[in-house]
LUMTI-76363 format. One record per residue: residue number from 1; x negated, y, z of N, C-alpha, C, CB in turn. Coordinates in steps of 0.05 Angstrom, whole numbers, plus 5000, padded with zeros to 4 digits. Atoms other than C-alpha are relative to their C-alpha. Glycine has a CB too. Example, Ala and Ser with C-alpha at 12.3 -4.5 7.8 and 13.67 -1.06 7.14 Angstrom:
% residues 2
PT     i   n_px   n_py   n_pz   ca_px   ca_py   ca_pz   c_px   c_py   c_pz   cb_px   cb_py   cb_pz
PT     1   4982   4976   5000    4754    4910    5156   4982   5024   5000    5020    5001    5025
PT     2   5016   4976   4999    4727    4979    5143   5015   5022   5014    4991    5009    4971
END
This chain:
% residues 301
PT     i   n_px   n_py   n_pz   ca_px   ca_py   ca_pz   c_px   c_py   c_pz   cb_px   cb_py   cb_pz
PT     1   4990   4983   5017    6237    2475    5976   5009   5030   5017    5023    4984    4986
PT     2   5000   4969   4996    6253    2539    6018   4974   5014   5006    5018    5006    5024
PT     3   5033   4981   4992    6182    2556    6034   4984   5000   4977    4977    4985    5025
PT     4   5009   4988   5031    6171    2553    5960   5015   5019   4990    5001    4981    4976
PT     5   4988   4984   5006    6227    2599    5944   4986   5019   5014    5024    4997    5003
PT     6   5007   4973   4980    6199    2643    6005   4974   5016   4983    4988    4989    5037
PT     7   5024   4986   5012    6128    2642    5967   5010   5021   4980    4982    4980    4985
PT     8   5002   4986   5032    6154    2658    5901   5018   5028   4997    5015    4976    4974
PT     9   4989   4975   5003    6209    2715    5912   4977   5027   4994    5017    5003    5026
PT    10   5026   4974   4999    6151    2768    5933   4989   5007   4976    4974    4993    5017
PT    11   5009   4996   5026    6117    2755    5868   5011   5009   4974    4992    4983    4997
PT    12   4980   4999   5013    6179    2753    5832   5011   5023   5000    5014    4985    5007
PT    13   4998   4974   4991    6194    2820    5857   4983   5015   4996    5003    5002    5021
PT    14   5020   4987   5011    6130    2845    5845   4994   5009   4970    4984    4986    5007
PT    15   4991   5004   5032    6134    2823    5767   5022   5024   4997    5017    4964    4993
PT    16   4974   4987   5007    6200    2857    5762   4994   5031   5007    5029    4987    5017
PT    17   5005   4975   5003    6178    2920    5788   4976   5016   4987    5000    5006    5021
PT    18   5012   4989   5012    6119    2924    5757   4998   5003   4969    4985    4995    5011
PT    19   4982   4996   5024    6159    2914    5687   5019   5026   4996    5018    4977    5002
PT    20   4987   4974   4997    6202    2966    5707   4985   5029   4998    5011    4998    5024
PT    21   5020   4979   5009    6148    3019    5716   4989   5004   4976    4980    4997    5011
PT    22   5007   5006   5031    6113    2996    5652   5023   5013   4981    4999    4965    4995
PT    23   4985   4991   5015    6181    3014    5615   5016   5029   5003    5012    4983    4999
PT    24   4983   4974   4992    6197    3077    5662   4972   5019   4981    5006    5007    5045
PT    25   5033   4983   5010    6116    3101    5626   5010   5012   4969    4964    4969    4995
PT    26   5003   4997   5032    6136    3081    5551   5016   5003   4991    4992    4985    4984
PT    27   4975   4995   5003    6214    3091    5549   5002   5029   4987    5015    4997    5027
PT    28   4993   4962   5009    6211    3168    5542   4980   4996   4968    4979    5035    5033
PT    29   5014   4991   5016    6159    3157    5492   5016   4982   4969    4966    4995    5012
PT    30   4980   5023   5016    6199    3102    5454   5029   5024   4988    5015    4967    5031
PT    31   4976   4979   5010    6259    3151    5451   4996   5014   4979    5007    5021    5019
PT    32   5004   4977   5016    6224    3210    5433   4993   4996   4967    4977    5013    5014
PT    33   5006   5013   5018    6196    3166    5377   5028   4997   4981    4986    4975    5010
PT    34   4991   5009   5007    6251    3142    5355   5030   5023   4997    4994    4977    5011
PT    35   4985   4977   5009    6305    3210    5356   4986   5015   4981    5007    5016    5021
PT    36   5015   4975   5012    6247    3257    5328   4994   4984   4970    4967    5010    5020
PT    37   5014   5019   5031    6217    3202    5274   5016   4977   4986    4972    4982    5008
PT    38   4994   5021   5016    6252    3142    5258   5025   5006   4989    5000    4976    5012
PT    39   4969   4986   5009    6322    3161    5251   5001   5018   4983    5015    5012    5020
PT    40   4999   4986   5027    6301    3220    5206   4990   4990   4982    4991    5022    4999
PT    41   5008   5008   5028    6263    3174    5159   5027   4987   4990    4973    4979    4998
PT    42   4982   5018   5021    6320    3129    5151   5026   5020   4993    5013    4965    5015
PT    43   4981   4979   5018    6368    3191    5145   4985   5008   4972    5008    5030    5018
PT    44   5009   4989   5029    6319    3216    5092   4999   4981   4966    4970    5008    5008
PT    45   5001   5019   5023    6322    3156    5050   5029   4996   4987    4988    4972    5009
PT    46   4974   4994   5010    6403    3166    5050   5003   5025   4980    5018    5005    5024
PT    47   4988   4971   5012    6403    3240    5034   4990   5002   4975    4990    5027    5016
PT    48   5015   4998   5035    6352    3226    4975   5022   4993   4979    4971    4973    4994
PT    49   4984   5012   5012    6415    3197    4948   5027   5017   4994    5002    4976    5014
PT    50   4982   4976   4997    6460    3255    4959   5003   5026   4996    5005    5002    5014
PT    51   5007   4967   5012    6478    3327    4936   5011   5004   5029    5018    5018    4965
PT    52   4994   4993   4969    6479    3362    5015   4988   5026   4995    4984    4980    5028
PT    53   5007   4972   5001    6468    3433    5023   5001   5010   5030    5021    5018    4980
PT    54   5015   4997   4968    6465    3416    5106   5027   5012   5007    4966    5024    5008
PT    55   4975   4988   4986    6537    3454    5118   5024   4983   4994    5005    5029    4990
PT    56   4971   5022   5004    6586    3406    5074   4991   4973   5001    5018    5003    4968
PT    57   5005   5029   4994    6597    3337    5061   4979   4985   4972    5036    4983    5003
PT    58   5025   5004   5017    6536    3300    5028   5023   4978   4978    4964    4981    5022
PT    59   4993   5012   5022    6558    3271    4964   4991   4988   4976    5009    5011    4996
PT    60   5018   5020   5013    6531    3207    4933   4996   5006   4977    5007    4975    5000
PT    61   5004   4996   5017    6500    3220    4873   4977   4983   4982    5001    5021    5005
PT    62   5015   5024   5011    6460    3156    4857   4966   5009   5007    5007    4994    4964
PT    63   5040   4991   5009    6383    3172    4826   5009   5022   4984    4973    4974    4975
PT    64   4988   4973   5023    6413    3236    4796   4971   5013   5010    5040    5025    5009
PT    65   5020   4974   4993    6362    3275    4845   4972   4987   4984    4995    5006    5042
PT    66   5025   5004   5018    6306    3231    4817   4995   5000   4975    4992    4982    5001
PT    67   4996   4999   5021    6323    3233    4748   4994   5024   4991    5021    4992    4997
PT    68   5007   4974   5006    6318    3310    4754   4977   5007   5001    5010    5014    5013
PT    69   5033   5005   4996    6246    3301    4779   4986   5009   4977    4991    4969    5004
PT    70   5022   5009   5030    6219    3277    4708   5008   5030   4983    5015    4962    4974
PT    71   4991   4977   5021    6251    3349    4677   4988   5022   5016    5035    5003    4992
PT    72   5003   4984   4985    6228    3392    4737   4965   5011   5001    5013    4988    5023
PT    73   5024   4983   5000    6166    3438    4713   4991   5005   5034    5008    5031    4981
PT    74   5010   4987   4974    6153    3465    4780   4994   4973   5014    5022    5020    5017
PT    75   5013   5034   4983    6143    3388    4809   4981   4992   4996    5012    4974    4996
PT    76   5030   5017   5017    6101    3367    4754   4971   5025   5009    5006    4999    4950
PT    77   5026   4981   5001    6056    3434    4770   4987   4991   5034    5010    5041    4995
PT    78   5008   5006   4970    6062    3419    4855   4977   4970   5002    5033    4993    5019
PT    79   5006   5021   4999    6047    3348    4840   4958   4994   4994    5023    4988    4981
PT    80   5025   4993   5011    5983    3369    4798   4978   5015   5027    5009    5022    4971
PT    81   5000   4990   4973    5966    3420    4851   4983   4982   5025    5029    5002    5007
PT    82   5000   5021   4973    5971    3364    4909   4972   4992   4985    5031    4972    5007
PT    83   5027   5009   5012    5919    3325    4862   4981   5013   5010    4996    5002    4973
PT    84   5021   4984   5013    5873    3382    4840   4984   5003   5038    5017    5038    4978
PT    85   5000   4993   4972    5873    3395    4930   4980   4973   5004    5033    5002    5017
PT    86   5014   5026   4974    5855    3324    4953   4982   4985   4986    5023    4974    5014
PT    87   5020   5007   5017    5809    3310    4888   4969   5013   5016    5008    5013    4967
PT    88   5023   4991   4998    5761    3361    4915   5001   5001   5032    4997    5026    4983
PT    89   4997   4994   4974    5782    3373    4991   4985   4966   5018    5039    5008    5004
PT    90   5009   5027   4980    5767    3300    5015   4970   4991   4990    5025    4970    4995
PT    91   5043   5004   4996    5687    3287    4984   4996   5026   5017    4974    5005    4961
PT    92   5012   4981   4992    5679    3355    5003   4996   5000   5029    5012    5021    4991
PT    93   4992   4994   4972    5706    3352    5078   4980   4968   5013    5043    5002    5006
PT    94   5014   5024   4999    5671    3281    5074   4967   4994   5012    5002    4993    4973
PT    95   5031   4990   5005    5605    3302    5055   4984   5017   5028    5002    5022    4972
PT    96   5014   4969   4978    5592    3367    5101   5005   4981   5023    5023    5040    5002
PT    97   5000   5014   4965    5625    3328    5170   4974   4978   4997    5037    4977    5011
PT    98   5024   5022   4996    5572    3274    5157   4980   5001   5003    4994    4987    4986
PT    99   5027   4979   4994    5513    3322    5148   5004   5009   5022    4995    5025    4981
PT   100   4992   4983   4971    5540    3364    5203   4988   4977   5020    5041    5008    5006
PT   101   5010   5018   4976    5533    3301    5250   4975   4989   4998    5018    4979    5004
PT   102   5023   5009   4993    5475    3276    5229   4980   5022   4999    4994    4978    4983
PT   103   5016   4987   4992    5439    3340    5239   5011   5017   5031    4991    5015    4976
PT   104   4998   4992   4971    5473    3352    5304   4994   4981   5013    5025    5009    5011
PT   105   4995   5025   4981    5466    3282    5328   4967   5002   5010    5012    4966    4982
PT   106   5031   4998   4995    5385    3302    5337   4993   5018   5026    4985    5013    4973
PT   107   5005   4986   4976    5362    3332    5405   4988   5018   4997    4990    4989    5018
PT   108   5015   4974   5016    5356    3405    5382   5001   5013   5026    5017    5019    4972
PT   109   4991   4978   4978    5361    3464    5431   5029   5012   4998    4979    5026    4998
PT   110   4976   4994   5012    5430    3488    5444   5020   4983   4983    4995    5018    4988
PT   111   4990   5021   5018    5456    3426    5405   5031   4996   5020    4976    4969    4997
PT   112   4980   4999   4993    5519    3430    5449   5023   5023   4998    4994    4995    5018
PT   113   4982   4968   5013    5548    3505    5429   4995   4994   4966    4978    5041    5011
PT   114   4994   5001   5022    5530    3487    5362   5022   4979   4994    4979    4997    4987
PT   115   4974   5020   5006    5580    3431    5365   5024   5003   5000    5003    4983    5013
PT   116   4979   4991   4989    5626    3469    5400   5009   5021   4974    4993    5014    5031
PT   117   4997   4979   5017    5617    3526    5349   5024   4984   4970    4963    5013    4991
PT   118   5000   5011   5029    5625    3474    5286   5037   4987   5003    4968    4970    4993
PT   119   4970   5014   4993    5694    3441    5320   5025   5028   5006    4995    4977    5035
PT   120   4984   4973   4992    5721    3515    5340   5025   5007   4980    4977    5026    5000
PT   121   4978   4992   5020    5757    3531    5267   5023   4983   5002    4990    5000    4971
PT   122   4972   5020   5001    5801    3464    5280   5024   5006   5023    4989    4966    5007
PT   123   4981   5004   4987    5834    3486    5338   5002   5037   5004    4996    4976    5026
PT   124   4993   4974   5003    5841    3564    5318   5020   5000   4987    4983    5016    4990
PT   125   4983   5002   5014    5901    3584    5297   5004   5006   4973    5012    5007    5009
PT   126   5010   4999   5033    5914    3582    5221   5014   5020   4989    5007    4972    4980
PT   127   4997   4980   5014    5944    3644    5210   4983   5021   5008    5024    5006    5000
PT   128   5022   4986   5002    5886    3675    5238   4977   4999   4984    4994    4999    5018
PT   129   5017   5015   5018    5839    3631    5198   5016   5016   4972    5001    4961    5003
PT   130   4992   4983   5027    5884    3662    5138   4994   5024   4995    5024    5003    4995
PT   131   5005   4961   4992    5878    3736    5156   4969   5007   5000    5013    5011    5040
PT   132   5026   4999   4994    5808    3726    5172   4990   5000   4971    4989    4976    5020
PT   133   5009   5019   5025    5791    3688    5103   5011   5023   4980    5017    4963    4996
PT   134   4995   4984   5018    5837    3739    5060   4982   5023   4996    5023    5007    5004
PT   135   5022   4977   4999    5791    3794    5084   4980   4996   4985    4989    5006    5024
PT   136   5030   5006   5006    5730    3751    5071   4996   5002   4963    4991    4963    5015
PT   137   4992   5009   5034    5758    3740    5001   5016   5019   4979    5022    4973    5000
PT   138   4987   4972   5010    5787    3815    4985   4976   4997   4975    5000    5034    5027
PT   139   5020   4998   5026    5755    3819    4910   4994   5036   5001    5018    4986    4963
PT   140   5011   4980   5001    5745    3891    4916   4980   5012   5034    5026    5017    4988
PT   141   5007   4998   4981    5730    3898    4993   4984   4976   5013    5018    5007    5009
PT   142   5011   5016   4986    5707    3833    5015   4976   4991   4997    5011    4984    5001
PT   143   5033   5004   4999    5633    3814    5037   4995   4981   4983    4985    4991    5029
PT   144   5009   5018   5024    5636    3754    4992   4997   5015   4973    5022    4976    4995
PT   145   5001   4985   5039    5644    3791    4926   4975   5023   5004    5041    5026    4987
PT   146   5014   4982   5002    5600    3849    4956   4972   4982   5002    5007    5022    5019
PT   147   5018   5020   4999    5548    3788    4968   4986   4990   4970    5016    4977    5014
PT   148   5001   5009   5017    5563    3764    4899   4983   5018   4979    5023    4992    4997
PT   149   5018   4986   5015    5544    3828    4865   4982   5008   5008    5005    5016    4991
PT   150   5029   4990   4998    5488    3841    4897   4975   4984   4994    4996    5009    5025
PT   151   5012   5025   5011    5462    3777    4874   4993   5002   4969    5020    4978    5005
PT   152   4999   4993   5037    5470    3803    4802   5027   4985   4987    4968    4984    4981
PT   153   4979   5008   5014    5541    3772    4792   5018   5028   4996    5014    4976    5015
PT   154   4989   4974   5005    5577    3832    4756   5028   4989   5003    4992    5015    4971
PT   155   4972   5001   4998    5642    3793    4756   5004   4977   5004    5016    5009    4981
PT   156   4989   5023   4988    5664    3755    4813   5019   4996   5001    4998    4996    5018
PT   157   4974   5009   5010    5720    3715    4820   5020   5013   5012    5005    4972    5004
PT   158   4985   4985   4990    5779    3751    4845   5020   4980   5022    5013    5014    4978
PT   159   4996   5012   4968    5791    3690    4897   5027   4997   5001    4989    5019    5026
PT   160   4970   5012   5008    5869    3688    4921   5024   5015   4983    5013    4993    5026
PT   161   4991   4973   5020    5884    3743    4871   4999   4979   4974    4973    5033    4999
PT   162   5010   5000   5024    5869    3704    4816   5014   4967   4998    4964    5006    4998
PT   163   4994   5020   4998    5902    3640    4789   4986   4977   4993    5016    5002    4993
PT   164   5022   5017   5003    5839    3608    4769   4987   4991   5035    4977    5017    4979
PT   165   5010   5001   4982    5809    3615    4836   5013   4993   5027    4991    5019    4997
PT   166   4983   5000   4964    5861    3613    4896   4995   4976   4997    5037    5010    5010
PT   167   5003   5025   4986    5859    3536    4893   4977   5000   5006    5007    4978    4989
PT   168   5033   5003   4989    5780    3532    4898   5005   5013   5026    4972    5017    4980
PT   169   5001   4983   4984    5791    3590    4953   5017   4977   5021    5012    5030    4990
PT   170   4984   5015   4975    5839    3543    4997   4983   4975   5001    5037    4991    4994
PT   171   5005   5026   4992    5805    3480    4987   4970   5003   5020    4998    4981    4971
PT   172   5025   4995   4981    5741    3521    5022   4998   5007   5029    4988    5018    4991
PT   173   5002   4988   4972    5773    3548    5073   5010   4967   5016    5027    5034    5005
PT   174   4991   5032   4983    5806    3473    5086   4984   4984   5005    5019    4979    4987
PT   175   5016   5015   4996    5750    3445    5081   4981   5005   5033    4987    5002    4975
PT   176   5009   4993   4986    5714    3495    5128   5014   4998   5030    4994    5019    4990
PT   177   4982   5010   4969    5770    3486    5185   5000   4972   5004    5034    5008    5001
PT   178   5003   5024   4989    5771    3413    5184   4973   4983   4999    5019    4986    4989
PT   179   5032   5013   4993    5691    3384    5181   4992   5002   5025    4975    5013    4986
PT   180   5015   4992   4976    5686    3408    5253   5005   4972   5007    5011    5027    5022
PT   181   4991   5027   4979    5736    3353    5277   4989   4974   4985    5038    4997    5004
PT   182   5006   5020   5004    5710    3297    5231   4974   4990   5010    5005    4998    4979
PT   183   5023   5013   4982    5649    3311    5252   4994   4985   5022    4990    5012    5005
PT   184   4999   5011   4975    5663    3295    5317   5003   4965   5001    5025    5015    5014
PT   185   4996   5032   5012    5680    3224    5288   4978   4987   4997    5012    4996    4974
PT   186   5021   5006   5007    5624    3215    5256   4976   4996   5029    4996    5020    4979
PT   187   5024   5006   4971    5578    3231    5319   5009   4979   5016    4998    5027    5024
PT   188   4991   5026   4979    5617    3182    5361   4989   4975   4982    5041    4997    5007
PT   189   5004   5018   5014    5604    3135    5302   4969   4982   5002    5006    5011    4977
PT   190   5030   4996   5004    5529    3154    5295   4979   4988   5027    4997    5034    4996
PT   191   5012   5005   4978    5516    3151    5374   5002   4965   5008    5014    5020    5020
PT   192   4998   5033   4992    5538    3067    5376   4986   4982   4973    5040    4989    5005
PT   193   5026   5014   5014    5485    3050    5323   4978   4991   5019    4985    5020    4978
PT   194   5021   5000   4977    5432    3014    5363   4979   5013   4987    4991    4972    5014
PT   195   5020   4991   5014    5368    3049    5361   4980   4982   4990    4990    5015    5014
PT   196   5021   5021   5013    5328    2981    5350   5002   4998   4968    5006    4968    5013
PT   197   4999   5001   5036    5354    2978    5274   4985   5020   4991    5030    5005    4984
PT   198   5017   4981   5017    5321    3044    5261   4973   4995   5005    5005    5030    5004
PT   199   5029   5015   4992    5256    3016    5301   4983   4981   4982    5005    4983    5025
PT   200   5013   5018   5028    5255    2958    5255   4999   5012   4973    5017    4972    4994
PT   201   4998   4987   5030    5268    2997    5197   4971   5013   4994    5026    5026    4998
PT   202   5028   4990   4998    5208    3035    5213   4978   4988   4992    4995    5004    5020
PT   203   5014   5016   4999    5169    2976    5228   4994   4991   4971    5009    4982    5017
PT   204   5003   5010   5022    5182    2951    5156   4994   5029   4974    5029    4980    4998
PT   205   5014   4980   5022    5156    3014    5125   5022   5014   4988    4983    4985    4977
PT   206   4977   4980   5014    5231    3048    5106   4999   5029   5012    5034    4988    5006
PT   207   5004   4973   4998    5223    3122    5098   5037   5009   5005    4980    5014    4968
PT   208   4973   4986   4992    5285    3171    5119   5027   4994   4985    4997    5030    4997
PT   209   4973   5001   5015    5331    3167    5062   4998   4960   4994    5001    5027    4963
PT   210   4990   5028   4999    5317    3085    5066   5006   4985   5025    4983    4986    4987
PT   211   4985   5004   4966    5339    3086    5137   5029   5012   4994    4984    5022    5031
PT   212   4976   4991   5006    5396    3128    5115   5020   4987   4991    4997    5015    4986
PT   213   4999   5013   5024    5416    3084    5056   5014   4975   5023    4967    4995    4978
PT   214   4994   5030   4990    5414    3018    5093   4998   5002   5029    4978    4976    4990
PT   215   4984   5003   4978    5432    3030    5164   5020   5015   5017    4987    4995    5011
PT   216   4970   4982   4989    5477    3090    5175   5014   4994   4988    5006    5028    5000
PT   217   4979   5000   5017    5513    3087    5119   5015   4976   5008    4993    5000    4971
PT   218   4983   5023   5002    5530    3009    5121   5015   4997   5041    4973    4967    4986
PT   219   4984   5004   4961    5544    3018    5211   5020   5020   5003    4976    5009    5033
PT   220   4978   4977   4996    5584    3081    5196   5029   4990   4983    4986    5033    4987
PT   221   4985   5008   5013    5629    3042    5149   5031   4997   5010    4988    4980    4993
PT   222   4975   4996   4982    5688    3032    5201   5004   5028   5001    4998    4990    5030
PT   223   4987   4972   4989    5685    3111    5217   5007   5012   4968    4974    5025    5022
PT   224   4996   5001   5034    5680    3122    5141   5026   5000   4995    4989    4975    4984
PT   225   4973   5013   5017    5739    3087    5127   5024   5008   5011    5003    4967    5000
PT   226   4982   4988   4986    5782    3114    5185   5005   5037   4989    4987    4994    5031
PT   227   5000   4968   5014    5764    3193    5160   5005   4996   4975    4972    5018    4999
PT   228   4989   4998   5030    5776    3171    5087   5030   4994   4998    4984    4977    4979
PT   229   4980   5004   5001    5843    3150    5103   5018   5027   5009    5001    4976    5011
PT   230   4992   4977   4984    5858    3211    5156   5000   5024   4974    4977    5006    5028
PT   231   5006   4972   5018    5831    3260    5100   5021   4999   4974    4964    5002    4987
PT   232   4985   5002   5023    5876    3226    5042   5027   5003   5014    4994    4973    4982
PT   233   4967   4993   4982    5942    3231    5086   4999   5036   5006    5001    4978    5041
PT   234   5000   4971   4992    5924    3302    5112   4998   5024   4969    4970    5004    5023
PT   235   5003   4990   5019    5904    3322    5047   5033   5007   4979    4978    4983    4991
PT   236   4980   5002   5020    5968    3297    5006   5023   5014   5018    5006    4967    4987
PT   237   4979   4983   4976    6010    3335    5071   4988   5027   4996    4996    4989    5038
PT   238   5020   4971   4997    5970    3402    5063   5020   5023   5000    4977    5006    4972
PT   239   4980   4990   4993    6025    3457    5080   4994   5029   5015    5012    4982    5014
PT   240   4996   4972   4978    6017    3507    5136   4976   5019   4983    4991    4992    5042
PT   241   5017   4975   5021    5946    3538    5099   5006   5014   4983    4982    4994    4987
PT   242   5003   4986   5029    5968    3546    5032   5028   5023   5009    5005    4973    4966
PT   243   4982   4989   4994    6034    3578    5064   4994   5021   5012    5014    4987    5009
PT   244   5012   4980   4988    5998    3619    5105   4979   5020   4980    4987    4986    5021
PT   245   5029   4987   5012    5937    3637    5064   5012   5015   4971    4972    4970    4992
PT   246   4992   4996   5034    5972    3648    4983   5028   5002   4999    4992    4975    4978
PT   247   4971   5011   5008    6053    3620    4992   4999   4991   4974    5023    5022    5001
PT   248   5009   5014   5033    6030    3578    4931   5001   5013   4979    5016    4977    4990
PT   249   5016   4979   5027    6008    3642    4890   4976   4999   5000    5004    5032    4999
PT   250   4989   4978   5018    5988    3678    4849   5014   4980   4982    4977    5021    4984
PT   251   4972   5018   5012    6056    3644    4807   5001   4974   5013    5001    4993    4965
PT   252   4993   5029   4993    6053    3570    4820   4968   4992   5006    5017    4980    4972
PT   253   5027   5018   5000    5971    3558    4821   4993   4986   5022    4977    5015    4995
PT   254   5003   5013   4968    5974    3543    4899   5017   4986   5009    4998    5017    5021
PT   255   4977   5017   4989    6043    3504    4900   4988   4974   4999    5028    5002    4985
PT   256   5012   5024   4998    6031    3438    4929   5031   4979   5011    4969    5003    5024
PT   257   4982   5011   4992    6082    3386    4945   5018   5005   5023    4992    4985    5000
PT   258   4981   4992   4978    6103    3396    5013   5007   5034   4999    4985    4990    5032
PT   259   4987   4970   5005    6112    3474    5005   5024   4994   4978    4974    5025    4985
PT   260   4979   5001   5015    6154    3451    4948   5025   4991   5015    4993    4984    4980
PT   261   4979   5014   4974    6196    3404    4995   5018   5018   5011    4985    4989    5027
PT   262   4988   4979   4981    6203    3464    5045   5010   5025   4988    4981    5007    5020
PT   263   4988   4982   5015    6226    3512    4991   5030   4987   4990    4981    5008    4975
PT   264   4971   5018   5009    6281    3459    4961   5011   5001   5031    4994    4960    4984
PT   265   4989   5007   4985    6297    3441    5026   5020   5021   5024    4981    4986    5007
PT   266   4995   4973   4982    6300    3498    5079   5002   5033   4985    4973    5002    5019
PT   267   4989   4976   5009    6306    3561    5027   5025   4998   4976    4976    5014    4990
PT   268   4976   4999   5025    6347    3539    4970   5022   4976   5014    4985    4987    4962
PT   269   4988   5017   4981    6382    3489    5021   5016   4979   4985    5017    5016    5018
PT   270   4999   5023   5012    6377    3436    4965   4990   4974   5016    4985    5005    4976
PT   271   5009   5024   4971    6372    3377    5027   4993   4969   4979    5039    4991    5029
PT   272   4999   5021   5016    6389    3322    4976   4972   4989   4981    5021    5007    4983
PT   273   5019   5000   5023    6329    3339    4918   4976   4998   5024    5001    5031    4976
PT   274   5025   4999   4985    6283    3364    4976   4990   4971   5012    5003    5020    5022
PT   275   4999   5037   4990    6295    3282    5006   4981   4993   4982    5032    4978    4995
PT   276   5003   5013   5014    6281    3259    4947   4972   5000   4986    5018    5002    4989
PT   277   5028   4996   5007    6215    3297    4928   4986   4984   5025    4992    5034    4996
PT   278   5009   5012   4968    6193    3271    5010   4993   4970   4989    5029    5001    5030
PT   279   5000   5025   5004    6208    3204    4982   4970   4998   4983    5028    4990    4987
PT   280   5025   5002   5014    6156    3214    4930   4976   5001   5007    4998    5013    4987
PT   281   5019   4993   4988    6108    3242    4964   4991   4976   5023    5007    5026    5010
PT   282   5013   5020   4987    6110    3185    5015   4997   4969   4986    5015    4999    5023
PT   283   5004   5023   5011    6108    3133    4966   4971   5001   4988    5022    4995    4981
PT   284   5029   4998   5004    6037    3162    4942   4984   5001   5020    4994    5020    4988
PT   285   5008   4999   4986    6014    3173    5001   4999   4967   5017    5010    5022    5007
PT   286   4995   5024   4987    6029    3098    5025   4987   4982   4975    5035    4995    5008
PT   287   5012   5007   5022    6007    3076    4954   4965   5001   5002    5013    5018    4979
PT   288   5034   5003   4999    5929    3102    4958   4990   4993   5031    4984    5033    4991
PT   289   5019   5008   4966    5921    3079    5042   5005   4973   4991    5015    5009    5039
PT   290   5000   5026   5000    5944    3008    5020   4975   4997   4976    5030    4987    4994
PT   291   5019   4996   5011    5894    3018    4964   4972   4997   5016    5006    5022    4989
PT   292   5018   4999   4991    5839    3042    5004   4998   4972   5026    4999    5030    5007
PT   293   5010   5027   4981    5848    2986    5055   5002   4971   4987    5021    4997    5028
PT   294   5012   5017   5029    5841    2936    4995   4974   5004   4997    5013    5008    4972
PT   295   5032   4992   5015    5783    2961    4971   4984   4993   5029    4994    5041    4987
PT   296   5012   5011   4971    5761    2958    5048   4986   4976   5012    5016    4999    5013
PT   297   4995   5028   5000    5782    2894    5053   4965   4977   4989    5029    4999    4974
PT   298   5016   5015   5019    5745    2871    4999   4963   5008   4999    5015    5007    4970
PT   299   5038   4986   4990    5675    2911    5020   4998   4976   5023    4995    5044    5021
PT   300   5006   5006   4978    5680    2872    5087   4997   4968   5000    5018    5013    5017
PT   301   5000   5029   5005    5689    2801    5052   4970   4994   4984    5029    4992    4980
END
């Protein structure tokens, strides 16, 4: 008996040591998540039902903040602008990043440089991007309108100075900035497709389009699903690009929900009302994501 205990003790001590070592690695992450994400999220659901300006006492107002949303025309405008941005940004970014990945998955000279160049906008300062693109979109002196005038368009768009063209301008810049990142995800997916599938398709007489439709697209379904979910969440949360590029203008033509939350919460100190808008945005994001998961699951079945 004494011999058995002597054999077990070192193993038990080693197991306890490994457990403590593991906890020491993950505990800071858990604590950071709890303090910076979990607790603020729970607090958000409480503050949404109060009238609070961050300095005084939070007064319980029930669902008044949510009732107020129904008559808030600025909230409706921000919601429609968010849907407008999402409806165009997702398919454009998805299609262009996939096309770029297919192009750069070939054995081209300097392909590493082109991959880096495509990814570079994603890691570039958003402020620098906004300044450069505002110069490019300048109605009077920008090279884009000069080019359009040179090819015969007498009345080129006003871009960020026009209420009609400001959102398309933001969508173009957002797509250009993010497609390099999603290109890398598609590249990773393309390189997991076995070459034997393409060889078999060629032997069956499939042309390039048929190989893309019947081999590439089905093989990329998990990657496409992941990219679509990430793009959907990112599009509904778009904030920094619009803030520094148009600041929601002209008028409210590019005002989106995230910026409206920021304005109400940190500019006007209406934290209760801003929290109620945040909950609406959260419910929209999670509803769309759940629908995407259900559609993907049905496709797998």
